[in-house]
FIVEXVO-447514 format. One record per residue (C-alpha): chain; residue number from 1; x, y, z. Coordinates in Angstrom, 3 decimals. Each point is the difference from the previous one (the first is absolute). Example, Ala and Ser with C-alpha at 12.3 -4.5 7.8 and 13.67 -1.06 7.14 Angstrom:
{nuvo: A&dofi: 1&x: 12.300&y: -4.500&z: 7.800}
{nuvo: A&dofi: 2&x: 1.370&y: 3.440&z: -0.660}
! end
This chain:
{nuvo: A&dofi: 1&x: -28.818&y: -44.120&z: 62.413}
{nuvo: A&dofi: 2&x: 2.956&y: -1.939&z: -0.910}
{nuvo: A&dofi: 3&x: 3.140&y: 1.641&z: -1.049}
{nuvo: A&dofi: 4&x: 1.016&y: -1.896&z: -3.408}
{nuvo: A&dofi: 5&x: 3.369&y: 0.433&z: -2.097}
{nuvo: A&dofi: 6&x: -0.609&y: 0.891&z: -3.565}
{nuvo: A&dofi: 7&x: 3.343&y: 1.279&z: -1.761}
{nuvo: A&dofi: 8&x: 0.188&y: 2.754&z: -2.834}
{nuvo: A&dofi: 9&x: 2.467&y: 0.917&z: -2.498}
{nuvo: A&dofi: 10&x: 1.648&y: 3.122&z: 0.680}
{nuvo: A&dofi: 11&x: -1.477&y: 1.479&z: -3.240}
{nuvo: A&dofi: 12&x: -3.302&y: -0.221&z: 1.576}
{nuvo: A&dofi: 13&x: 1.043&y: 2.327&z: 3.078}
{nuvo: A&dofi: 14&x: -1.573&y: 3.152&z: -1.584}
{nuvo: A&dofi: 15&x: -3.380&y: -1.666&z: -1.382}
{nuvo: A&dofi: 16&x: -0.631&y: -1.502&z: 3.365}
{nuvo: A&dofi: 17&x: 0.956&y: 3.111&z: 2.251}
{nuvo: A&dofi: 18&x: -2.021&y: 2.305&z: -2.391}
{nuvo: A&dofi: 19&x: -3.419&y: -2.370&z: -0.034}
{nuvo: A&dofi: 20&x: 0.424&y: -0.536&z: -3.675}
{nuvo: A&dofi: 21&x: 0.843&y: -3.990&z: 0.550}
{nuvo: A&dofi: 22&x: -2.940&y: -1.213&z: 1.886}
{nuvo: A&dofi: 23&x: 0.212&y: -3.594&z: -0.798}
{nuvo: A&dofi: 24&x: 2.427&y: -2.849&z: -0.747}
{nuvo: A&dofi: 25&x: -0.293&y: -3.523&z: -1.603}
{nuvo: A&dofi: 26&x: 1.687&y: -2.921&z: 1.668}
{nuvo: A&dofi: 27&x: 0.375&y: -3.741&z: -0.855}
{nuvo: A&dofi: 28&x: -0.806&y: -0.664&z: 3.668}
{nuvo: A&dofi: 29&x: -2.496&y: 1.662&z: 2.413}
{nuvo: A&dofi: 30&x: 2.059&y: 2.338&z: 2.101}
{nuvo: A&dofi: 31&x: -2.707&y: 1.186&z: 2.465}
{nuvo: A&dofi: 32&x: -3.627&y: 0.267&z: 0.481}
{nuvo: A&dofi: 33&x: -2.192&y: 3.123&z: 0.445}
{nuvo: A&dofi: 34&x: 0.519&y: 1.787&z: 3.291}
{nuvo: A&dofi: 35&x: 3.920&y: -0.954&z: -0.111}
{nuvo: A&dofi: 36&x: 2.593&y: 2.567&z: -0.005}
{nuvo: A&dofi: 37&x: 3.583&y: 0.345&z: -1.755}
{nuvo: A&dofi: 38&x: 2.783&y: 2.242&z: -0.119}
{nuvo: A&dofi: 39&x: 1.708&y: 1.309&z: -2.938}
{nuvo: A&dofi: 40&x: 2.542&y: 2.694&z: -0.409}
{nuvo: A&dofi: 41&x: -0.635&y: 0.970&z: 3.603}
{nuvo: A&dofi: 42&x: -3.430&y: 0.609&z: -0.294}
{nuvo: A&dofi: 43&x: -3.122&y: -2.152&z: 1.221}
{nuvo: A&dofi: 44&x: -2.548&y: -1.364&z: -2.443}
{nuvo: A&dofi: 45&x: -3.401&y: -1.781&z: 0.570}
{nuvo: A&dofi: 46&x: -0.988&y: -2.862&z: -1.997}
{nuvo: A&dofi: 47&x: -3.642&y: 0.593&z: -0.990}
{nuvo: A&dofi: 48&x: -1.120&y: -2.976&z: -1.864}
{nuvo: A&dofi: 49&x: 2.031&y: -3.054&z: -1.814}
{nuvo: A&dofi: 50&x: -1.545&y: -1.675&z: -3.004}
{nuvo: A&dofi: 51&x: 0.981&y: -2.321&z: -2.606}
{nuvo: A&dofi: 52&x: 0.013&y: 1.005&z: -3.913}
{nuvo: A&dofi: 53&x: 1.422&y: -0.853&z: -2.987}
{nuvo: A&dofi: 54&x: 3.244&y: 1.369&z: -0.997}
{nuvo: A&dofi: 55&x: -1.394&y: 1.774&z: -3.100}
{nuvo: A&dofi: 56&x: -2.640&y: 1.936&z: 2.252}
{nuvo: A&dofi: 57&x: 2.999&y: 1.333&z: 2.075}
{nuvo: A&dofi: 58&x: 1.847&y: 1.031&z: -2.954}
{nuvo: A&dofi: 59&x: -2.911&y: 2.449&z: -0.733}
{nuvo: A&dofi: 60&x: 0.402&y: 1.491&z: 3.549}
{nuvo: A&dofi: 61&x: 3.603&y: 1.229&z: -0.998}
{nuvo: A&dofi: 62&x: -0.684&y: 3.340&z: 1.801}
{nuvo: A&dofi: 63&x: -1.160&y: -1.385&z: 3.023}
{nuvo: A&dofi: 64&x: 3.037&y: -2.403&z: -0.079}
{nuvo: A&dofi: 65&x: 2.243&y: 3.409&z: -0.091}
{nuvo: A&dofi: 66&x: 1.179&y: -0.801&z: -3.687}
{nuvo: A&dofi: 67&x: 0.131&y: 2.439&z: -2.523}
{nuvo: A&dofi: 68&x: -1.980&y: -2.351&z: -2.985}
{nuvo: A&dofi: 69&x: -1.196&y: -3.642&z: -0.241}
{nuvo: A&dofi: 70&x: 3.293&y: -0.802&z: -1.691}
{nuvo: A&dofi: 71&x: 1.928&y: 1.491&z: 2.736}
{nuvo: A&dofi: 72&x: -2.136&y: -2.373&z: 2.333}
{nuvo: A&dofi: 73&x: 0.900&y: -2.926&z: -2.119}
{nuvo: A&dofi: 74&x: 3.506&y: 0.644&z: -0.318}
{nuvo: A&dofi: 75&x: 0.166&y: 0.634&z: 3.751}
{nuvo: A&dofi: 76&x: -1.823&y: -3.470&z: 0.620}
{nuvo: A&dofi: 77&x: 2.376&y: -1.596&z: -2.369}
{nuvo: A&dofi: 78&x: 3.086&y: 1.032&z: 1.873}
{nuvo: A&dofi: 79&x: -1.283&y: -1.134&z: 3.266}
{nuvo: A&dofi: 80&x: -1.133&y: -3.484&z: -1.360}
{nuvo: A&dofi: 81&x: 2.384&y: -0.921&z: -2.896}
{nuvo: A&dofi: 82&x: -0.570&y: -3.579&z: 0.248}
{nuvo: A&dofi: 83&x: -3.844&y: 0.220&z: -0.642}
{nuvo: A&dofi: 84&x: -0.074&y: 3.596&z: -1.362}
{nuvo: A&dofi: 85&x: -3.400&y: 1.708&z: -0.672}
{nuvo: A&dofi: 86&x: -2.679&y: -2.705&z: -0.393}
{nuvo: A&dofi: 87&x: -3.375&y: 1.958&z: -0.664}
{nuvo: A&dofi: 88&x: -2.272&y: -2.566&z: 1.535}
{nuvo: A&dofi: 89&x: 2.338&y: -1.017&z: 3.044}
{nuvo: A&dofi: 90&x: -2.329&y: 0.888&z: 3.043}
{nuvo: A&dofi: 91&x: 1.838&y: 2.266&z: 2.651}
{nuvo: A&dofi: 92&x: -0.962&y: 1.689&z: 3.478}
{nuvo: A&dofi: 93&x: -0.898&y: 3.599&z: -0.537}
{nuvo: A&dofi: 94&x: 0.778&y: 1.850&z: 3.097}
{nuvo: A&dofi: 95&x: -1.630&y: 3.378&z: 0.360}
{nuvo: A&dofi: 96&x: 1.175&y: 2.494&z: 2.546}
{nuvo: A&dofi: 97&x: 0.287&y: 3.551&z: 1.479}
{nuvo: A&dofi: 98&x: 2.670&y: 2.241&z: 1.233}
{nuvo: A&dofi: 99&x: -0.541&y: 0.498&z: 3.860}
{nuvo: A&dofi: 100&x: -0.040&y: 3.808&z: 0.349}
{nuvo: A&dofi: 101&x: 0.801&y: 1.247&z: 3.561}
! end
């Protein structure tokens, strides 16, 4: 197990800690299955990292902790203002689980 750093916006605190947010898409691979990260003072285990087109990830808006597909696209565009939302862009989809003590 490796400890990795995966930063999250403050708006995702509640979805992460409640277990609603179960994945995150990134333009780079942030870790691998079996790795662990700390977010908002809680540990999470990475289960698997796959590659997927962004339009597929947008359909996982609930698991991404968003309120709608449009909300996911809005968040993505605010994080990536230069490139924006490109549906065919392949991203790394990180699936994780909150570690319960």
